[in-house]
C-alpha positions as CSV (number, residue, x, y, z in Angstrom):
1,X,-19.9,11.2,19.3
2,X,-18.0,9.6,22.1
3,X,-14.3,9.6,22.8
4,X,-14.5,7.4,25.8
5,X,-12.6,4.1,25.8
6,X,-12.0,1.7,28.6
7,X,-8.6,2.1,30.2
8,X,-5.8,0.1,28.6
9,X,-5.6,-3.3,30.2
10,X,-2.4,-4.4,28.6
11,X,0.4,-3.0,26.4
12,X,-0.3,-3.9,22.8
13,X,2.6,-3.3,20.4
14,X,3.4,-3.8,16.8
15,X,6.7,-5.4,15.8
16,X,10.1,-3.6,16.0
17,X,10.4,-4.1,12.2
18,X,7.0,-3.4,10.7
19,X,5.4,-2.0,7.6
20,X,2.5,0.1,6.5
21,X,0.8,-2.7,4.4
22,X,0.6,-2.1,0.6
23,X,3.0,-3.6,-1.9
24,X,3.7,-3.3,-5.6
25,X,1.2,-5.1,-7.7
26,X,2.8,-7.9,-9.8
27,X,2.4,-7.4,-13.6
28,X,0.4,-10.6,-13.8
29,X,-2.1,-9.2,-11.3
30,X,-2.3,-5.8,-13.1
31,X,-3.0,-7.6,-16.4
32,X,-5.7,-9.8,-14.8
33,X,-7.4,-6.7,-13.3
34,X,-7.4,-5.0,-16.7
35,X,-8.8,-8.1,-18.4
36,X,-11.5,-8.2,-15.8
37,X,-12.5,-4.6,-16.4
38,X,-12.7,-5.3,-20.1
39,X,-14.9,-8.4,-19.5
40,X,-12.2,-10.6,-21.0
41,X,-12.1,-12.9,-17.9
42,X,-14.7,-13.7,-15.2
43,X,-14.5,-12.6,-11.6
44,X,-13.5,-16.2,-10.6
45,X,-10.4,-16.0,-12.8
46,X,-9.4,-12.6,-11.3
47,X,-9.9,-14.0,-7.8
48,X,-7.8,-17.0,-8.6
49,X,-4.9,-14.8,-9.7
50,X,-5.3,-12.6,-6.7
51,X,-5.2,-15.6,-4.4
52,X,-2.1,-17.0,-6.0
53,X,-0.2,-13.6,-6.0
54,X,-1.2,-12.9,-2.4
55,X,0.1,-16.4,-1.5
56,X,3.5,-15.5,-3.0
57,X,3.4,-12.1,-1.3
58,X,2.8,-13.6,2.2
59,X,5.8,-15.9,1.7
60,X,7.9,-13.0,0.5
61,X,7.1,-10.9,3.5
62,X,8.2,-13.6,5.9
63,X,11.3,-14.4,3.9
64,X,12.3,-10.7,3.9
65,X,12.2,-10.3,7.6
66,X,8.6,-9.2,8.5
67,X,6.5,-10.9,11.2
68,X,3.1,-9.4,10.4
69,X,1.8,-10.0,6.9
70,X,-0.8,-8.2,4.8
71,X,-2.4,-9.0,1.5
72,X,-0.6,-6.0,0.0
73,X,-4.0,-4.5,-0.8
74,X,-3.8,-6.6,-3.9
75,X,-7.6,-6.7,-4.2
76,X,-8.0,-3.0,-4.1
77,X,-7.7,-0.1,-6.6
78,X,-7.3,2.6,-3.9
79,X,-6.1,2.2,-0.4
80,X,-9.2,3.9,1.0
81,X,-11.9,4.2,-1.7
82,X,-12.7,0.4,-2.0
83,X,-13.5,0.2,1.7
84,X,-15.7,3.4,1.9
85,X,-17.7,2.3,-1.2
86,X,-18.6,-0.9,0.7
87,X,-20.5,1.1,3.3
88,X,-24.2,2.0,2.9
89,X,-25.0,5.5,1.7
90,X,-21.7,6.1,-0.2
91,X,-21.4,5.9,-3.9
92,X,-18.7,6.1,-6.6
93,X,-18.5,9.2,-8.7
94,X,-16.3,10.6,-11.5
95,X,-14.8,13.9,-10.3
96,X,-13.6,15.4,-13.5
97,X,-10.1,15.9,-12.1
98,X,-7.8,13.8,-10.1
99,X,-6.3,14.5,-6.7
100,X,-3.2,16.8,-7.1
101,X,0.1,15.5,-5.9
102,X,3.5,17.1,-6.3
103,X,3.8,17.1,-10.1
104,X,1.2,14.4,-10.8
105,X,-2.6,13.7,-10.4
106,X,-4.5,10.6,-9.6
107,X,-7.3,9.2,-11.6
108,X,-10.5,11.3,-11.5
109,X,-12.3,8.9,-9.2
110,X,-14.2,9.9,-6.0
111,X,-17.1,9.1,-3.7
112,X,-20.1,11.0,-2.5
113,X,-22.6,10.6,0.3
114,X,-26.1,9.8,-1.2
115,X,-28.0,8.4,1.7
116,X,-27.8,7.3,5.4
117,X,-24.4,6.0,6.1
118,X,-24.4,2.6,7.6
119,X,-22.9,-0.9,7.7
120,X,-25.1,-3.9,6.5
121,X,-22.7,-6.6,7.6
122,X,-21.8,-7.9,4.2
123,X,-18.7,-5.8,3.5
124,X,-16.3,-7.5,1.0
125,X,-13.3,-6.8,3.1
126,X,-14.5,-9.4,5.6
127,X,-14.1,-12.1,3.0
128,X,-10.8,-10.6,1.9
129,X,-9.5,-10.8,5.5
130,X,-10.7,-14.4,5.9
131,X,-8.9,-15.4,2.7
132,X,-5.7,-13.7,3.8
133,X,-5.9,-15.5,7.2
134,X,-6.4,-18.8,5.4
135,X,-3.5,-18.2,3.1
136,X,-1.2,-17.1,5.9
137,X,-2.0,-20.2,8.0
138,X,-1.8,-20.8,11.7
139,X,0.9,-19.1,13.7
140,X,1.4,-16.2,11.3
141,X,0.3,-12.7,12.5
142,X,-2.1,-11.1,10.0
143,X,-2.4,-7.4,9.8
144,X,-5.4,-5.8,8.1
145,X,-5.6,-2.2,7.0
146,X,-8.6,0.0,6.4
147,X,-8.9,3.8,5.9
148,X,-9.7,6.0,8.9
149,X,-13.3,7.3,9.2
150,X,-11.8,10.7,8.7
151,X,-11.2,9.9,5.1
152,X,-14.9,10.6,4.4
153,X,-14.2,14.2,5.2
154,X,-12.7,14.5,1.7
155,X,-16.0,13.4,0.0
156,X,-16.9,14.7,-3.5
157,X,-20.3,15.9,-2.2
158,X,-23.3,15.2,0.0
159,X,-26.4,14.5,-2.0
160,X,-28.8,13.9,0.8
161,X,-30.7,16.1,3.3
162,X,-29.7,13.9,6.2
163,X,-26.4,15.7,6.8
164,X,-26.7,19.5,7.0
165,X,-23.0,20.3,7.3
166,X,-19.6,18.8,6.4
167,X,-19.3,16.9,9.7
168,X,-22.8,15.7,10.5
169,X,-22.1,12.3,8.8
170,X,-19.9,11.3,11.7
171,X,-23.0,10.5,13.8
172,X,-23.7,7.5,11.5
173,X,-20.2,6.8,10.3
174,X,-18.7,6.0,13.7
175,X,-21.3,3.3,14.6
176,X,-20.8,1.8,11.1
177,X,-17.1,1.6,11.7
178,X,-17.5,0.1,15.1
179,X,-19.9,-2.6,13.8
180,X,-17.5,-3.5,11.0
181,X,-14.5,-3.7,13.4
182,X,-16.5,-6.0,15.6
183,X,-17.3,-8.3,12.6
184,X,-13.6,-8.2,11.6
185,X,-12.6,-9.2,15.1
186,X,-15.1,-12.0,15.1
187,X,-13.6,-13.2,11.8
188,X,-10.2,-13.5,13.6
189,X,-8.5,-10.1,13.2
190,X,-6.2,-9.2,16.0
191,X,-4.1,-6.5,14.3
192,X,-5.9,-3.6,12.7
193,X,-4.4,-0.5,11.2
194,X,-6.3,2.7,10.3
195,X,-4.7,4.7,7.5
196,X,-5.3,8.5,7.6
197,X,-4.1,11.3,5.4
198,X,-6.7,13.8,6.8
199,X,-4.4,14.8,9.7
200,X,-2.1,16.6,7.2
201,X,-4.8,19.4,7.1
202,X,-3.2,20.7,10.3
203,X,0.5,20.5,9.4
204,X,0.7,23.8,7.5
205,X,-1.1,27.1,7.2
206,X,-1.9,26.3,3.5
207,X,-3.6,23.0,4.5
208,X,-5.4,24.6,7.4
209,X,-6.9,27.0,4.9
210,X,-8.1,24.0,2.9
211,X,-10.0,22.9,6.0
212,X,-11.8,26.2,6.0
213,X,-12.7,25.8,2.4
214,X,-14.5,22.6,3.5
215,X,-16.4,24.8,5.9
216,X,-14.6,23.7,9.1
217,X,-12.6,25.4,11.8
218,X,-9.3,23.5,11.9
219,X,-8.9,24.2,15.6
220,X,-12.2,22.4,16.3
221,X,-11.8,19.8,13.5
222,X,-8.7,18.4,14.9
223,X,-10.7,17.3,18.0
224,X,-13.5,15.9,15.9
225,X,-10.9,13.8,14.0
226,X,-9.7,12.4,17.3
227,X,-13.2,11.7,18.5
228,X,-13.9,9.8,15.2
229,X,-10.9,7.5,15.7
230,X,-11.6,6.9,19.4
231,X,-15.3,6.4,18.7
232,X,-14.6,3.9,15.9
233,X,-12.5,1.7,18.2
234,X,-14.6,2.3,21.4
235,X,-15.1,-0.9,23.4
236,X,-12.6,-3.0,21.3
237,X,-11.5,-6.3,22.9
238,X,-8.3,-6.1,24.9
239,X,-6.5,-8.5,22.5
240,X,-7.1,-6.3,19.4
241,X,-4.0,-4.3,18.5
242,X,-5.1,-1.0,16.8
243,X,-2.5,1.2,15.1
244,X,-2.8,4.2,12.9
245,X,-0.7,5.4,10.0
246,X,-0.6,9.2,9.5
247,X,0.3,10.0,5.9
248,X,1.0,13.0,3.7
249,X,0.0,11.3,0.5
250,X,1.6,8.5,-1.5
251,X,1.0,8.2,-5.3
252,X,3.6,7.3,-7.9
253,X,6.4,8.2,-5.5
254,X,5.0,11.7,-5.0
255,X,3.3,13.4,-2.1
256,X,0.3,15.7,-1.5
257,X,1.3,17.7,1.6
258,X,4.1,18.8,3.8
259,X,4.6,20.1,7.3
260,X,5.6,19.1,10.8
261,X,3.3,17.1,13.2
262,X,3.5,20.2,15.5
263,X,0.3,21.6,14.2
264,X,-1.7,18.7,15.7
265,X,0.9,17.1,18.0
266,X,-0.8,17.6,21.3
267,X,-4.0,15.9,20.1
268,X,-2.3,13.2,18.1
269,X,0.1,12.1,20.9
270,X,-2.2,12.7,23.9
271,X,-5.8,12.2,22.8
272,X,-5.8,9.2,20.4
273,X,-6.6,5.9,22.0
274,X,-4.7,3.8,19.6
275,X,-1.8,1.4,20.5
276,X,0.7,2.7,18.0
277,X,1.3,5.4,15.5
278,X,3.1,4.9,12.2
279,X,4.6,8.3,11.4
280,X,6.5,9.6,8.4
281,X,9.9,11.0,9.2
282,X,11.8,10.2,6.0
283,X,12.6,13.7,4.8
284,X,12.6,17.4,5.7
285,X,8.9,17.7,4.7
286,X,8.0,15.8,7.9
287,X,9.8,18.1,10.4
288,X,11.8,17.0,13.4
289,X,11.1,14.8,16.4
290,X,10.2,17.6,18.7
291,X,6.4,17.0,18.6
292,X,7.1,13.6,20.2
293,X,7.5,15.5,23.5
294,X,3.7,15.2,23.8
295,X,3.8,11.4,24.1
296,X,2.6,10.9,27.7
297,X,1.6,7.2,27.6
298,X,3.9,4.3,28.4
299,X,1.7,2.0,26.3
300,X,2.0,4.0,23.1
301,X,4.4,2.8,20.4
302,X,5.8,5.3,17.9
303,X,6.8,3.5,14.7
304,X,9.3,5.7,13.0
305,X,9.0,5.8,9.2
306,X,12.6,6.6,8.5
307,X,13.0,4.5,5.4
308,X,11.3,5.9,2.3
309,X,9.0,3.7,0.2
310,X,9.1,6.3,-2.6
311,X,12.6,5.8,-4.0
312,X,14.9,2.7,-4.4
313,X,18.1,4.1,-2.9
314,X,18.9,2.6,0.5
315,X,19.4,5.0,3.4
316,X,22.7,4.9,5.3
317,X,22.3,2.5,8.2
318,X,24.2,4.5,10.7
319,X,22.2,7.6,9.9
320,X,19.0,5.8,10.5
321,X,20.3,4.4,13.8
322,X,21.4,7.9,14.8
323,X,17.9,9.2,14.0
324,X,16.4,6.5,16.2
325,X,18.7,7.5,19.0
326,X,17.6,11.1,18.5
327,X,13.9,10.1,18.7
328,X,14.7,8.2,21.9
329,X,15.6,11.5,23.6
330,X,11.8,12.2,23.5
331,X,10.3,8.7,23.8
332,X,12.0,5.7,25.4
333,X,13.7,3.4,22.9
334,X,11.5,0.5,24.1
335,X,8.5,2.5,22.8
336,X,10.0,3.0,19.4
337,X,9.9,0.8,16.3
338,X,10.9,1.1,12.6
339,X,9.1,0.8,9.3
340,X,9.1,2.3,5.8
341,X,7.4,5.7,5.8
342,X,4.4,4.5,3.8
343,X,3.2,1.6,1.7
344,X,4.8,0.8,-1.6
345,X,1.5,1.0,-3.6
346,X,-1.3,3.1,-2.0
347,X,-3.0,2.8,-5.4
348,X,-2.7,0.0,-7.9
349,X,-0.2,2.1,-9.9
350,X,2.4,1.8,-7.2
351,X,5.6,3.8,-6.5
352,X,8.4,4.1,-9.0
353,X,10.7,1.3,-7.9
354,X,11.0,-2.4,-8.8
355,X,9.8,-5.3,-6.7
356,X,13.4,-6.3,-5.8
357,X,14.1,-2.7,-4.7
358,X,11.0,-2.9,-2.6
359,X,12.1,-6.0,-0.9
360,X,15.6,-4.5,-0.4
361,X,13.9,-1.7,1.5
362,X,12.0,-4.2,3.7
363,X,15.2,-6.2,4.4
364,X,16.9,-2.9,5.3
365,X,14.2,-2.1,7.9
366,X,14.4,-5.6,9.4
367,X,18.2,-5.5,9.7
368,X,18.4,-2.1,11.3
369,X,15.6,-3.0,13.7
370,X,17.4,-6.2,14.7
371,X,20.7,-4.2,15.2
372,X,18.9,-1.7,17.4
373,X,16.5,-3.7,19.5
374,X,17.8,-7.3,19.4
375,X,21.6,-7.2,18.8
376,X,22.2,-10.4,20.7
377,X,19.8,-12.6,18.7
C-alpha cells in the first residue's frame, strides 16, 4: 500500500454550514421500497418515486440554508453496505444477529469476502450520482458520500484463500477504490466524502480489545487505516474536494461506541491527506477538543459536529458559539466549520425525530454558522 499523495496545490474546503449527508426517508419512499421488496411494484416505479423524493429533498436542502446537496442516501438501505456490495468479490450474507448499538440492534445483514476484490466499472453508485447531478442542476454543488475502505475491516468473513489474514484484502481494495473515485470524478463529482466508523476502534480500551479479536494490533492497525484512506485518494485531481466523517455509530438515535479522539489523534490529524474532517463533538462521549492540538496543516478544515442529529431538541445557540470559540484555541477559526454530528438516517430506519425537526436542526446549523463566520452578510 502507498500513502504518498502529491503535495496540496490549493486549499479545498467544505462550507461553513455543512452536513454529513443522509436524511430521513419520507413515508412515501419507505412504502415504495417495501412494495418493491414484495414484488408489488417494478423497479421502474421505485426509481420514479426515488427521483421525485430526491428532487424534493434537493430543494429542501437549499431552502433550509445548505449549499452542498446530497441525495440523502434515499436509494440505499445502509450507508455503507450498498456500496461495498457493488464491488467485485464481496457478497451479502445473513449474520444471524444485528450489530449491537446502545440498547438496540440493527437488522442481521452483513457482507463477506468471497473472491478477488475489484471494481468492474459498472457500480450503480455512478448512475446514482449522475441522476443527483441532473436533479440538482447547474450551479448547485453536489456532494456524494461513500463508505471508507476501512469499513471492509468489519466483514462477516473471508471465504477465499486469496487473503490469508484480516488485512490482506487492502492490496486489492485500495486500487478498486481509486478506480471508482476516478470514474466518479469523470462523471462530474467534485465533492466526495468518505464515511468511517472504523476509527472508533482506537477511542477506548474496550474497542482496542475488539481490534485484537479481529486479529490486529491496534497500534499498527491505526496506520493501516490511514494508508487505506490515503491510498484510495492517491493522485486525485486538484479540484476534487475529499472529506471524511469519523463516526461512533448512528442507528435509530443510538450509538455503538464512545471515547475521545485522543487514542488516534496524532494519526488522524497529522497523517490523513483529506481536505476536511467531519468530527462528532455533540456530547461527552466524544471527549474534548484537546486532540485538535495535532492539527498541523493550514489547509485542513475541521467541521465541528456540535449539533446532534439524534434528538429533536435544539441546542442553545450561545453554547454552540462558545464551543466553537473553544475549538478555535486549538485550530484557527478560519479552519473550522459547523455541521450536525452525523446524518439523520444512516440506515433506512432513520433517527427518532420528524422531518420538520430534522430541518429545524439544519436551519440551526446554518444560522449559527452565518453568525460566526459571516455576520455582516
